DRENPA-3360 file (N, C-alpha, C; in nm, 2 decimals, always signed):
BEGIN
1 = MQTSTTKH = +3.04/-2.36/+16.43/+2.99/-2.31/+16.53/+2.96/-2.43/+16.63 ~ +2.96/-2.37/+16.79/+2.91/-2.47/+16.86/+2.83/-2.46/+16.96 ~ +2.72/-2.54/+16.96/+2.60/-2.56/+17.08/+2.62/-2.57/+17.18 ~ +2.57/-2.50/+17.30/+2.57/-2.57/+17.43/+2.47/-2.54/+17.52 ~ +2.40/-2.61/+17.63/+2.32/-2.55/+17.68/+2.36/-2.53/+17.82 ~ +2.28/-2.38/+17.89/+2.31/-2.40/+18.02/+2.15/-2.39/+18.09 ~ +2.16/-2.38/+18.27/+2.03/-2.42/+18.30/+2.04/-2.29/+18.39 ~ +1.92/-2.18/+18.39/+1.91/-2.05/+18.50/+1.78/-2.09/+18.56;
9 = SIANYNAR = +1.79/-1.99/+18.68/+1.64/-2.00/+18.74/+1.56/-1.85/+18.69 ~ +1.49/-1.84/+18.66/+1.43/-1.76/+18.61/+1.30/-1.74/+18.68 ~ +1.22/-1.63/+18.76/+1.08/-1.61/+18.83/+1.00/-1.73/+18.87 ~ +1.06/-1.79/+18.91/+1.07/-1.95/+18.97/+1.05/-2.08/+18.88 ~ +1.11/-2.06/+18.77/+1.08/-2.13/+18.67/+1.26/-2.17/+18.68 ~ +1.24/-2.36/+18.61/+1.40/-2.43/+18.57/+1.39/-2.39/+18.45 ~ +1.47/-2.33/+18.39/+1.50/-2.28/+18.25/+1.62/-2.33/+18.18 ~ +1.60/-2.36/+18.06/+1.70/-2.44/+18.00/+1.75/-2.29/+17.85;
17 = ATTFTPEG = +1.90/-2.28/+17.85/+1.90/-2.20/+17.77/+1.99/-2.24/+17.68 ~ +2.03/-2.18/+17.53/+2.08/-2.29/+17.42/+2.15/-2.15/+17.36 ~ +2.25/-2.16/+17.36/+2.38/-2.08/+17.34/+2.43/-2.16/+17.16 ~ +2.47/-2.08/+17.09/+2.53/-2.08/+16.92/+2.67/-1.99/+16.93 ~ +2.79/-2.07/+16.94/+2.89/-1.96/+16.92/+2.99/-1.98/+16.79 ~ +3.01/-1.85/+16.75/+3.09/-1.91/+16.62/+3.20/-1.95/+16.62 ~ +3.27/-2.01/+16.56/+3.41/-2.11/+16.55/+3.50/-1.98/+16.56 ~ +3.47/-1.88/+16.49/+3.61/-1.73/+16.47/+3.54/-1.66/+16.53;
25 = EIRACAVL = +3.60/-1.54/+16.53/+3.62/-1.44/+16.62/+3.41/-1.39/+16.64 ~ +3.41/-1.33/+16.79/+3.27/-1.33/+16.80/+3.27/-1.10/+16.77 ~ +3.18/-1.06/+16.69/+3.14/-0.94/+16.67/+3.06/-0.87/+16.72 ~ +2.91/-0.96/+16.73/+2.85/-0.90/+16.79/+2.76/-1.02/+16.84 ~ +2.65/-1.01/+16.90/+2.56/-1.12/+16.99/+2.42/-1.08/+16.97 ~ +2.33/-1.16/+17.01/+2.20/-1.17/+16.97/+2.13/-1.22/+17.10 ~ +1.99/-1.20/+17.11/+1.90/-1.27/+17.23/+1.77/-1.32/+17.08 ~ +1.77/-1.46/+17.12/+1.64/-1.52/+17.04/+1.55/-1.58/+17.11;
33 = IHGQGDFC = +1.45/-1.49/+17.02/+1.32/-1.51/+17.14/+1.21/-1.63/+17.04 ~ +1.21/-1.74/+17.11/+1.15/-1.84/+16.98/+0.98/-1.81/+16.96 ~ +0.91/-1.88/+16.88/+0.78/-1.88/+16.84/+0.70/-1.99/+16.95 ~ +0.55/-1.95/+16.96/+0.46/-2.05/+17.00/+0.47/-2.22/+17.02 ~ +0.49/-2.26/+17.16/+0.51/-2.37/+17.13/+0.66/-2.42/+17.06 ~ +0.76/-2.33/+17.07/+0.87/-2.38/+17.01/+0.97/-2.39/+17.13 ~ +1.11/-2.39/+17.07/+1.21/-2.39/+17.18/+1.33/-2.36/+17.09 ~ +1.41/-2.28/+17.18/+1.52/-2.20/+17.11/+1.65/-2.32/+17.02;
41 = ARYHSIAQ = +1.67/-2.42/+17.09/+1.77/-2.52/+17.01/+1.73/-2.58/+16.89 ~ +1.61/-2.55/+16.85/+1.53/-2.59/+16.70/+1.56/-2.45/+16.62 ~ +1.61/-2.37/+16.66/+1.69/-2.26/+16.55/+1.80/-2.29/+16.46 ~ +1.87/-2.41/+16.52/+2.02/-2.44/+16.45/+2.03/-2.39/+16.30 ~ +1.92/-2.39/+16.20/+1.94/-2.37/+16.08/+2.00/-2.17/+16.08 ~ +1.90/-2.12/+16.18/+1.92/-1.97/+16.20/+2.03/-1.92/+16.19 ~ +2.11/-2.01/+16.33/+2.24/-1.97/+16.39/+2.31/-2.01/+16.27 ~ +2.31/-2.10/+16.20/+2.43/-2.13/+16.09/+2.47/-2.01/+16.05;
49 = IFCQHGIL = +2.36/-1.94/+15.98/+2.38/-1.84/+15.90/+2.45/-1.74/+15.95 ~ +2.38/-1.69/+16.09/+2.44/-1.53/+16.20/+2.56/-1.61/+16.25 ~ +2.57/-1.73/+16.29/+2.71/-1.74/+16.33/+2.82/-1.75/+16.23 ~ +2.81/-1.75/+16.10/+2.93/-1.76/+15.99/+2.95/-1.61/+15.98 ~ +2.88/-1.48/+16.06/+2.89/-1.37/+16.04/+2.97/-1.34/+16.16 ~ +2.98/-1.42/+16.25/+3.04/-1.36/+16.38/+2.94/-1.33/+16.49 ~ +2.83/-1.37/+16.47/+2.72/-1.33/+16.59/+2.72/-1.43/+16.67 ~ +2.72/-1.42/+16.77/+2.66/-1.53/+16.89/+2.57/-1.49/+16.95;
57 = IHGIDLPG = +2.44/-1.59/+16.95/+2.33/-1.64/+16.98/+2.30/-1.75/+17.11 ~ +2.23/-1.62/+17.21/+2.19/-1.67/+17.33/+2.04/-1.68/+17.29 ~ +1.95/-1.78/+17.35/+1.81/-1.76/+17.35/+1.78/-1.86/+17.47 ~ +1.65/-1.84/+17.58/+1.59/-1.95/+17.68/+1.47/-1.95/+17.63 ~ +1.45/-2.08/+17.67/+1.32/-2.14/+17.64/+1.20/-2.08/+17.73 ~ +1.09/-1.98/+17.68/+1.02/-1.97/+17.79/+0.95/-2.06/+17.84 ~ +0.87/-2.00/+17.97/+0.79/-2.10/+18.05/+0.71/-2.16/+17.97 ~ +0.70/-2.34/+17.99/+0.59/-2.34/+17.96/+0.62/-2.45/+17.80;
65 = HGETSGAR = +0.79/-2.45/+17.75/+0.87/-2.42/+17.61/+0.97/-2.54/+17.65 ~ +0.99/-2.60/+17.52/+1.12/-2.66/+17.57/+1.10/-2.75/+17.66 ~ +1.27/-2.74/+17.71/+1.31/-2.77/+17.85/+1.30/-2.68/+17.99 ~ +1.16/-2.56/+17.97/+1.19/-2.48/+18.05/+1.11/-2.56/+18.15 ~ +1.09/-2.54/+18.29/+0.95/-2.53/+18.37/+0.80/-2.53/+18.33 ~ +0.69/-2.57/+18.35/+0.57/-2.52/+18.35/+0.48/-2.60/+18.25 ~ +0.35/-2.56/+18.28/+0.28/-2.66/+18.20/+0.29/-2.62/+18.05 ~ +0.26/-2.67/+17.94/+0.28/-2.64/+17.81/+0.22/-2.54/+17.73;
73 = GDIPSLSV = +0.25/-2.46/+17.74/+0.19/-2.34/+17.65/+0.21/-2.23/+17.75 ~ +0.17/-2.26/+17.85/+0.12/-2.15/+17.97/+0.29/-2.07/+17.98 ~ +0.22/-1.91/+17.92/+0.35/-1.83/+18.03/+0.25/-1.73/+18.11 ~ +0.30/-1.71/+18.22/+0.17/-1.61/+18.26/+0.15/-1.51/+18.25 ~ +0.26/-1.45/+18.21/+0.21/-1.26/+18.16/+0.30/-1.22/+18.06 ~ +0.30/-1.11/+18.03/+0.35/-1.06/+17.95/+0.53/-1.00/+18.01 ~ +0.49/-0.96/+18.14/+0.60/-0.93/+18.23/+0.70/-1.05/+18.27 ~ +0.64/-1.17/+18.26/+0.75/-1.27/+18.28/+0.81/-1.32/+18.19;
81 = AAEFIAHA = +0.77/-1.29/+18.06/+0.84/-1.31/+17.91/+0.96/-1.18/+17.93 ~ +0.87/-1.06/+17.98/+0.97/-0.98/+17.93/+1.14/-1.00/+18.01 ~ +1.07/-1.08/+18.16/+1.18/-1.11/+18.24/+1.26/-1.24/+18.19 ~ +1.27/-1.30/+18.10/+1.29/-1.41/+18.04/+1.41/-1.36/+17.98 ~ +1.35/-1.24/+17.84/+1.44/-1.15/+17.77/+1.59/-1.08/+17.79 ~ +1.50/-1.00/+17.94/+1.62/-0.94/+17.96/+1.73/-1.08/+18.04 ~ +1.64/-1.16/+18.09/+1.80/-1.25/+18.16/+1.85/-1.30/+18.05 ~ +1.81/-1.32/+17.96/+1.91/-1.35/+17.83/+2.01/-1.24/+17.80;
89 = RDHIQQAH = +1.97/-1.12/+17.78/+2.06/-1.01/+17.76/+2.11/-0.99/+17.85 ~ +2.06/-0.98/+17.95/+2.17/-0.96/+18.09/+2.33/-1.07/+18.13 ~ +2.26/-1.21/+18.04/+2.35/-1.29/+18.07/+2.45/-1.27/+17.93 ~ +2.40/-1.27/+17.81/+2.50/-1.20/+17.73/+2.60/-1.09/+17.75 ~ +2.55/-0.97/+17.85/+2.63/-0.87/+17.85/+2.73/-0.88/+17.94 ~ +2.67/-0.96/+18.03/+2.77/-1.03/+18.14/+2.95/-1.07/+18.07 ~ +2.90/-1.15/+17.96/+3.02/-1.25/+17.85/+3.11/-1.13/+17.78 ~ +3.00/-1.05/+17.73/+3.04/-0.98/+17.62/+2.99/-0.83/+17.67;
97 = PDLPLGLL = +3.04/-0.74/+17.74/+2.97/-0.67/+17.75/+3.00/-0.52/+17.60 ~ +3.11/-0.51/+17.58/+3.12/-0.43/+17.45/+3.09/-0.46/+17.31 ~ +3.04/-0.56/+17.34/+3.01/-0.62/+17.16/+2.82/-0.55/+17.17 ~ +2.83/-0.55/+17.03/+2.68/-0.46/+16.98/+2.57/-0.61/+17.03 ~ +2.48/-0.58/+17.03/+2.36/-0.68/+17.08/+2.22/-0.67/+17.01 ~ +2.18/-0.76/+16.98/+2.05/-0.75/+16.87/+1.94/-0.85/+16.93 ~ +1.81/-0.85/+16.82/+1.71/-0.97/+16.88/+1.68/-1.03/+16.75 ~ +1.67/-1.17/+16.75/+1.68/-1.24/+16.68/+1.47/-1.30/+16.72;
105 = AHSMGGQL = +1.42/-1.30/+16.64/+1.30/-1.38/+16.66/+1.20/-1.41/+16.56 ~ +1.07/-1.55/+16.60/+1.02/-1.58/+16.44/+0.91/-1.56/+16.57 ~ +0.78/-1.52/+16.48/+0.63/-1.55/+16.48/+0.57/-1.48/+16.65 ~ +0.57/-1.56/+16.76/+0.49/-1.54/+16.88/+0.66/-1.43/+16.91 ~ +0.77/-1.46/+16.88/+0.88/-1.46/+16.96/+0.89/-1.26/+16.90 ~ +0.87/-1.30/+16.76/+0.91/-1.15/+16.69/+0.75/-1.05/+16.73 ~ +0.61/-1.09/+16.77/+0.57/-0.99/+16.82/+0.63/-0.94/+16.94 ~ +0.68/-1.04/+17.05/+0.77/-0.97/+17.16/+0.87/-0.90/+17.14;
113 = ALRELIRS = +0.95/-0.97/+17.02/+1.07/-0.88/+17.03/+1.04/-0.71/+16.98 ~ +0.92/-0.71/+16.90/+0.88/-0.56/+16.84/+0.83/-0.54/+16.93 ~ +0.76/-0.56/+17.03/+0.72/-0.49/+17.19/+0.86/-0.49/+17.27 ~ +0.96/-0.50/+17.24/+1.08/-0.53/+17.34/+1.14/-0.39/+17.22 ~ +1.18/-0.38/+17.11/+1.22/-0.27/+17.05/+1.19/-0.15/+17.09 ~ +1.02/-0.15/+17.08/+0.94/-0.05/+17.09/+1.00/+0.05/+17.22 ~ +0.92/-0.05/+17.31/+0.92/-0.02/+17.49/+1.03/-0.02/+17.55 ~ +1.14/-0.08/+17.56/+1.30/-0.06/+17.59/+1.39/-0.02/+17.58;
121 = DFPYRFAW = +1.42/+0.04/+17.70/+1.53/+0.18/+17.66/+1.66/+0.14/+17.65 ~ +1.68/+0.00/+17.65/+1.78/-0.08/+17.62/+1.86/-0.06/+17.48 ~ +1.98/+0.03/+17.43/+1.99/+0.03/+17.31/+2.05/-0.09/+17.21 ~ +1.94/-0.17/+17.16/+1.96/-0.23/+17.09/+2.01/-0.22/+16.96 ~ +2.12/-0.30/+16.86/+2.15/-0.22/+16.75/+2.08/-0.34/+16.63 ~ +2.04/-0.38/+16.67/+1.98/-0.48/+16.50/+1.90/-0.61/+16.54 ~ +1.79/-0.63/+16.43/+1.71/-0.70/+16.47/+1.70/-0.76/+16.33 ~ +1.63/-0.91/+16.35/+1.60/-0.99/+16.25/+1.47/-1.05/+16.30;
129 = INGPLLHP = +1.34/-1.03/+16.24/+1.21/-1.07/+16.28/+1.18/-1.16/+16.16 ~ +1.05/-1.26/+16.17/+1.04/-1.36/+16.12/+0.90/-1.38/+16.14 ~ +0.78/-1.36/+16.00/+0.67/-1.37/+16.04/+0.57/-1.36/+16.20 ~ +0.62/-1.19/+16.24/+0.56/-1.16/+16.34/+0.43/-1.17/+16.37 ~ +0.38/-1.24/+16.49/+0.22/-1.27/+16.51/+0.22/-1.07/+16.56 ~ +0.08/-1.05/+16.44/+0.08/-0.89/+16.46/-0.10/-0.92/+16.46 ~ -0.12/-1.04/+16.45/-0.30/-1.03/+16.49/-0.39/-1.17/+16.52 ~ -0.31/-1.19/+16.62/-0.34/-1.35/+16.64/-0.50/-1.37/+16.71;
137 = ARRKTALG = -0.59/-1.25/+16.69/-0.73/-1.34/+16.72/-0.80/-1.26/+16.56 ~ -0.76/-1.28/+16.46/-0.81/-1.22/+16.34/-0.90/-1.34/+16.30 ~ -0.87/-1.46/+16.35/-1.02/-1.56/+16.33/-1.04/-1.59/+16.42 ~ -1.09/-1.50/+16.51/-1.19/-1.49/+16.59/-1.31/-1.39/+16.64 ~ -1.41/-1.40/+16.67/-1.53/-1.33/+16.64/-1.49/-1.23/+16.79 ~ -1.59/-1.13/+16.80/-1.63/-1.03/+16.95/-1.70/-1.15/+17.03 ~ -1.78/-1.25/+16.98/-1.83/-1.34/+17.11/-1.75/-1.42/+17.11 ~ -1.65/-1.46/+17.03/-1.55/-1.53/+17.09/-1.45/-1.52/+17.18;
145 = ITLLQFLE = -1.42/-1.40/+17.15/-1.32/-1.31/+17.27/-1.37/-1.29/+17.39 ~ -1.52/-1.25/+17.38/-1.53/-1.22/+17.55/-1.58/-1.39/+17.60 ~ -1.61/-1.45/+17.51/-1.63/-1.61/+17.59/-1.45/-1.65/+17.60 ~ -1.39/-1.63/+17.56/-1.24/-1.68/+17.65/-1.27/-1.58/+17.75 ~ -1.25/-1.44/+17.78/-1.21/-1.38/+17.85/-1.31/-1.40/+17.96 ~ -1.42/-1.45/+17.95/-1.49/-1.53/+18.10/-1.41/-1.64/+18.15 ~ -1.38/-1.75/+18.01/-1.34/-1.84/+18.08/-1.20/-1.83/+18.13 ~ -1.14/-1.73/+18.05/-1.00/-1.72/+18.16/-1.02/-1.67/+18.31;
153 = KLAPRLTI = -1.10/-1.62/+18.36/-1.14/-1.58/+18.49/-1.14/-1.71/+18.56 ~ -1.20/-1.80/+18.51/-1.23/-1.95/+18.56/-1.15/-2.01/+18.56 ~ -1.04/-2.00/+18.47/-0.93/-2.09/+18.44/-0.87/-2.04/+18.38 ~ -0.79/-1.96/+18.43/-0.68/-1.87/+18.33/-0.54/-1.98/+18.31 ~ -0.54/-2.11/+18.34/-0.39/-2.16/+18.30/-0.46/-2.28/+18.21 ~ -0.58/-2.30/+18.19/-0.65/-2.37/+18.12/-0.58/-2.35/+17.94 ~ -0.54/-2.46/+17.92/-0.49/-2.49/+17.75/-0.58/-2.54/+17.68 ~ -0.53/-2.48/+17.54/-0.62/-2.52/+17.43/-0.52/-2.53/+17.31;
161 = STKVKRIH = -0.57/-2.58/+17.19/-0.51/-2.61/+17.08/-0.48/-2.48/+16.99 ~ -0.36/-2.40/+16.95/-0.32/-2.29/+16.85/-0.38/-2.35/+16.72 ~ -0.38/-2.51/+16.70/-0.43/-2.54/+16.57/-0.31/-2.50/+16.44 ~ -0.22/-2.51/+16.49/-0.14/-2.47/+16.42/-0.03/-2.62/+16.39 ~ -0.05/-2.64/+16.27/+0.04/-2.77/+16.25/+0.16/-2.78/+16.15 ~ +0.22/-2.87/+16.15/+0.36/-2.89/+16.09/+0.30/-2.84/+15.91 ~ +0.21/-2.90/+15.86/+0.22/-2.84/+15.73/+0.16/-2.70/+15.72 ~ +0.14/-2.60/+15.78/+0.10/-2.48/+15.75/+0.26/-2.42/+15.76;
169 = CRRPSSRH = +0.40/-2.47/+15.83/+0.49/-2.44/+15.84/+0.62/-2.45/+15.73 ~ +0.61/-2.56/+15.72/+0.68/-2.62/+15.62/+0.61/-2.73/+15.54 ~ +0.67/-2.74/+15.43/+0.62/-2.84/+15.36/+0.65/-3.01/+15.33 ~ +0.57/-3.07/+15.36/+0.64/-3.24/+15.37/+0.77/-3.29/+15.33 ~ +0.82/-3.20/+15.18/+0.96/-3.22/+15.13/+1.02/-3.15/+15.17 ~ +1.05/-3.06/+15.30/+1.07/-2.95/+15.35/+1.22/-3.02/+15.39 ~ +1.34/-3.01/+15.48/+1.48/-3.04/+15.50/+1.42/-3.09/+15.63 ~ +1.31/-3.02/+15.70/+1.35/-3.12/+15.84/+1.20/-3.18/+15.81;
177 = PKSNPLFH = +1.17/-3.29/+15.82/+1.06/-3.36/+15.77/+1.01/-3.42/+15.86 ~ +1.03/-3.41/+16.03/+1.03/-3.45/+16.14/+1.01/-3.33/+16.24 ~ +0.91/-3.37/+16.34/+0.90/-3.23/+16.40/+0.95/-3.32/+16.55 ~ +0.99/-3.22/+16.61/+1.08/-3.26/+16.79/+1.00/-3.27/+16.84 ~ +0.96/-3.40/+16.94/+0.91/-3.43/+17.05/+0.87/-3.27/+17.15 ~ +0.94/-3.23/+17.21/+0.97/-3.08/+17.28/+0.82/-2.97/+17.18 ~ +0.84/-3.00/+17.05/+0.74/-2.92/+16.99/+0.62/-2.89/+17.02 ~ +0.53/-2.83/+17.08/+0.40/-2.83/+17.10/+0.29/-2.77/+17.05;
185 = KRISLRWG = +0.17/-2.79/+17.02/+0.04/-2.67/+17.02/-0.03/-2.64/+17.08 ~ +0.02/-2.62/+17.24/-0.07/-2.57/+17.34/-0.07/-2.43/+17.37 ~ -0.15/-2.40/+17.39/-0.14/-2.21/+17.47/-0.24/-2.17/+17.57 ~ -0.22/-2.12/+17.67/-0.31/-2.12/+17.80/-0.43/-2.01/+17.76 ~ -0.51/-1.99/+17.84/-0.63/-1.85/+17.80/-0.53/-1.74/+17.84 ~ -0.46/-1.73/+17.95/-0.39/-1.65/+18.02/-0.32/-1.58/+17.90 ~ -0.27/-1.65/+17.82/-0.14/-1.61/+17.77/-0.21/-1.57/+17.64 ~ -0.24/-1.65/+17.61/-0.36/-1.60/+17.42/-0.38/-1.47/+17.47;
193 = LALIQSAK = -0.46/-1.44/+17.61/-0.51/-1.29/+17.59/-0.43/-1.19/+17.59 ~ -0.32/-1.24/+17.68/-0.18/-1.14/+17.66/-0.12/-1.12/+17.55 ~ -0.13/-1.21/+17.44/-0.07/-1.17/+17.32/-0.18/-1.12/+17.25 ~ -0.32/-1.15/+17.23/-0.42/-1.03/+17.16/-0.37/-0.88/+17.23 ~ -0.35/-0.82/+17.32/-0.40/-0.71/+17.39/-0.22/-0.64/+17.33 ~ -0.17/-0.74/+17.39/+0.01/-0.69/+17.31/+0.02/-0.65/+17.19 ~ -0.03/-0.76/+17.07/-0.04/-0.69/+16.95/-0.08/-0.58/+16.90 ~ -0.22/-0.54/+16.98/-0.27/-0.47/+16.94/-0.17/-0.28/+17.00;
201 = DVLREASA = -0.09/-0.33/+17.14/-0.02/-0.23/+17.16/+0.13/-0.19/+17.07 ~ +0.11/-0.36/+17.01/+0.22/-0.28/+16.91/+0.19/-0.20/+16.77 ~ +0.07/-0.26/+16.74/+0.05/-0.20/+16.62/-0.01/-0.06/+16.63 ~ -0.02/-0.01/+16.79/-0.09/+0.10/+16.76/+0.03/+0.18/+16.81 ~ +0.16/+0.18/+16.88/+0.30/+0.17/+16.95/+0.38/+0.23/+16.83 ~ +0.40/+0.17/+16.76/+0.49/+0.12/+16.60/+0.52/+0.26/+16.56 ~ +0.40/+0.26/+16.50/+0.38/+0.35/+16.39/+0.42/+0.52/+16.45 ~ +0.42/+0.54/+16.59/+0.43/+0.63/+16.68/+0.62/+0.67/+16.74;
209 = RELNLPIL = +0.67/+0.56/+16.69/+0.82/+0.55/+16.75/+0.90/+0.57/+16.62 ~ +0.99/+0.63/+16.62/+1.11/+0.64/+16.51/+1.27/+0.54/+16.53 ~ +1.26/+0.44/+16.47/+1.39/+0.36/+16.51/+1.50/+0.39/+16.44 ~ +1.63/+0.34/+16.47/+1.73/+0.37/+16.38/+1.83/+0.27/+16.37 ~ +1.82/+0.14/+16.38/+1.90/+0.04/+16.39/+1.87/-0.07/+16.22 ~ +1.93/-0.13/+16.16/+1.94/-0.28/+16.10/+1.82/-0.33/+16.14 ~ +1.72/-0.34/+16.06/+1.61/-0.44/+16.10/+1.57/-0.51/+15.94 ~ +1.54/-0.63/+15.99/+1.52/-0.72/+15.89/+1.40/-0.79/+15.87;
217 = LTQGAEDS = +1.32/-0.72/+15.81/+1.18/-0.86/+15.86/+1.12/-0.92/+15.72 ~ +1.17/-1.05/+15.71/+1.12/-1.20/+15.64/+0.99/-1.24/+15.65 ~ +0.95/-1.27/+15.51/+0.79/-1.34/+15.59/+0.76/-1.43/+15.45 ~ +0.74/-1.51/+15.50/+0.70/-1.66/+15.41/+0.54/-1.57/+15.32 ~ +0.58/-1.58/+15.18/+0.49/-1.56/+15.10/+0.39/-1.63/+15.08 ~ +0.37/-1.73/+15.16/+0.24/-1.81/+15.16/+0.20/-1.88/+15.29 ~ +0.26/-1.79/+15.39/+0.24/-1.79/+15.50/+0.08/-1.76/+15.56 ~ +0.03/-1.90/+15.62/-0.11/-1.83/+15.64/-0.12/-1.84/+15.83;
225 = VTPTAYAK = -0.03/-1.86/+15.89/+0.02/-1.86/+16.02/-0.04/-1.74/+16.09 ~ +0.10/-1.63/+15.95/+0.11/-1.48/+16.03/+0.08/-1.45/+15.86 ~ -0.05/-1.43/+15.82/+0.03/-1.40/+15.67/+0.04/-1.24/+15.64 ~ +0.12/-1.30/+15.47/+0.16/-1.20/+15.39/+0.10/-1.04/+15.41 ~ +0.00/-1.01/+15.40/-0.07/-0.92/+15.39/-0.07/-0.84/+15.53 ~ -0.07/-0.91/+15.65/-0.09/-0.77/+15.77/+0.13/-0.76/+15.78 ~ +0.18/-0.84/+15.74/+0.33/-0.79/+15.73/+0.37/-0.70/+15.66 ~ +0.31/-0.69/+15.55/+0.34/-0.59/+15.45/+0.23/-0.45/+15.49;
233 = EFFISLNW = +0.12/-0.47/+15.57/+0.05/-0.39/+15.59/+0.16/-0.31/+15.68 ~ +0.20/-0.38/+15.79/+0.26/-0.31/+15.91/+0.42/-0.26/+15.89 ~ +0.45/-0.31/+15.78/+0.57/-0.25/+15.75/+0.58/-0.14/+15.68 ~ +0.49/-0.08/+15.55/+0.42/+0.01/+15.50/+0.37/+0.16/+15.61 ~ +0.34/+0.10/+15.76/+0.33/+0.20/+15.82/+0.41/+0.27/+15.91 ~ +0.54/+0.19/+15.87/+0.61/+0.22/+16.01/+0.70/+0.37/+15.95 ~ +0.78/+0.44/+16.04/+0.90/+0.52/+15.97/+0.98/+0.48/+16.04 ~ +1.07/+0.37/+16.06/+1.16/+0.34/+16.10/+1.28/+0.34/+15.96;
241 = KNLQYQEI = +1.42/+0.43/+16.03/+1.54/+0.39/+15.94/+1.55/+0.24/+15.92 ~ +1.64/+0.19/+15.80/+1.69/+0.10/+15.79/+1.63/-0.01/+15.79 ~ +1.51/-0.02/+15.78/+1.41/-0.13/+15.81/+1.37/-0.18/+15.62 ~ +1.44/-0.35/+15.60/+1.41/-0.37/+15.50/+1.29/-0.52/+15.55 ~ +1.19/-0.52/+15.43/+1.09/-0.62/+15.42/+1.14/-0.73/+15.29 ~ +1.15/-0.82/+15.34/+1.17/-0.94/+15.21/+1.05/-1.08/+15.22 ~ +1.02/-1.07/+15.15/+0.90/-1.19/+15.11/+0.98/-1.29/+15.06 ~ +1.00/-1.41/+15.07/+1.01/-1.55/+15.08/+0.91/-1.61/+14.98;
249 = AYALHEPF = +0.92/-1.59/+14.83/+0.88/-1.66/+14.75/+0.84/-1.85/+14.80 ~ +0.77/-1.85/+14.79/+0.69/-1.99/+14.78/+0.70/-2.03/+14.98 ~ +0.77/-1.98/+15.00/+0.77/-2.03/+15.18/+0.64/-2.01/+15.26 ~ +0.66/-2.12/+15.37/+0.54/-2.09/+15.42/+0.60/-2.00/+15.59 ~ +0.52/-2.06/+15.67/+0.59/-2.00/+15.83/+0.74/-1.99/+15.83 ~ +0.77/-2.08/+15.82/+0.91/-2.17/+15.86/+0.99/-2.15/+15.76 ~ +1.03/-2.02/+15.68/+1.12/-2.04/+15.56/+1.27/-2.06/+15.61 ~ +1.29/-2.07/+15.71/+1.43/-2.12/+15.73/+1.44/-2.26/+15.79;
257 = RDVTYPAF = +1.32/-2.30/+15.78/+1.35/-2.51/+15.75/+1.23/-2.53/+15.66 ~ +1.23/-2.47/+15.57/+1.14/-2.54/+15.47/+1.21/-2.54/+15.34 ~ +1.18/-2.59/+15.24/+1.27/-2.60/+15.10/+1.32/-2.51/+15.05 ~ +1.25/-2.39/+15.14/+1.30/-2.26/+15.07/+1.43/-2.21/+15.16 ~ +1.47/-2.28/+15.21/+1.58/-2.26/+15.28/+1.70/-2.15/+15.23 ~ +1.74/-2.23/+15.08/+1.86/-2.18/+15.01/+1.82/-1.97/+15.02 ~ +1.70/-1.96/+14.98/+1.65/-1.83/+14.92/+1.64/-1.77/+15.02 ~ +1.63/-1.82/+15.16/+1.60/-1.74/+15.26/+1.78/-1.74/+15.32;
265 = AETVNQWC = +1.81/-1.81/+15.34/+1.94/-1.79/+15.36/+2.06/-1.69/+15.27 ~ +2.03/-1.66/+15.15/+2.07/-1.59/+15.03/+2.04/-1.46/+15.11 ~ +1.90/-1.42/+15.13/+1.85/-1.29/+15.17/+1.90/-1.28/+15.28 ~ +1.92/-1.34/+15.42/+1.97/-1.31/+15.54/+2.12/-1.28/+15.52 ~ +2.19/-1.35/+15.48/+2.35/-1.33/+15.41/+2.39/-1.19/+15.40 ~ +2.26/-1.19/+15.29/+2.30/-1.05/+15.21/+2.30/-0.91/+15.28 ~ +2.18/-0.94/+15.38/+2.16/-0.85/+15.48/+2.26/-0.81/+15.57 ~ +2.35/-0.93/+15.59/+2.47/-0.90/+15.71/+2.55/-0.84/+15.62;
273 = ETELIPSF = +2.59/-0.88/+15.52/+2.65/-0.80/+15.48/+2.67/-0.70/+15.39 ~ +2.55/-0.63/+15.37/+2.56/-0.50/+15.33/+2.46/-0.42/+15.44 ~ +2.44/-0.43/+15.52/+2.37/-0.36/+15.62/+2.38/-0.40/+15.76 ~ +2.43/-0.52/+15.81/+2.44/-0.55/+15.93/+2.59/-0.53/+16.01 ~ +2.63/-0.62/+15.92/+2.76/-0.58/+15.94/+2.90/-0.46/+15.93 ~ +2.81/-0.36/+15.85/+2.86/-0.26/+15.81/+2.84/-0.14/+15.96 ~ +2.74/-0.18/+16.01/+2.67/-0.11/+16.10/+2.70/-0.08/+16.26 ~ +2.82/-0.21/+16.27/+2.92/-0.25/+16.40/+3.02/-0.17/+16.34;
281 = DS = +3.08/-0.09/+16.28/+3.17/+0.01/+16.26/+3.11/+0.16/+16.26 ~ +3.05/+0.16/+16.27/+2.99/+0.31/+16.25/+2.93/+0.37/+16.36;
% end
């Protein structure tokens, strides 16, 4: 697998993209959408799995994340996030116009990927989503939301802590014991409220759509950031063909960076071999 970075100008932001390229034949491509406070270069362990199956991965750090410009944690709107996703998709298509294209996403990125699958007219061919952020306001009271809405009108770019710590994502004995300095725990008021509304939209609209493409939804069985109960409930509510839900035992929010990586990798590899790769020939 080869890793490369490129610079892009998107919506007045100086953006950094990361591309993971298989050593052999490229059979398909995927847009990578990272989580809140995260960045695409951090998904090396995910890329290794998919690149082994000939899937090229291209992701762009969203505004205020990784090496893209902007206040840390501040994405102006859902439309700007969608513009970044579309830019990544168009970049791949220009280079590989005839190959199947899918989505790979985690956490907040998982919510954006679901929104993209539900609302976009683009014919995505597959998706892997881990621990999607389905209930970002689950610990907020109605009064708390009202207060955030009031403050957002006064200072929309003000950032607060997500309160997500490394111990919530992976265990101290994990294969990735240290945090990258580019990783942060900030989120702006306007982006937080946008995610709350977007989650409501996804939950309402997903059950009304019928999608027919290979989708793997993975979930850490002991995830406290995006709890397993919500993922299960969401999975049961869907009428999507070729959708698989797999819990990773003992895993926290990032099963792909925890001691659970071998079990996670086995799950994804099996899905690639039995569901994803055969779909490219259909």
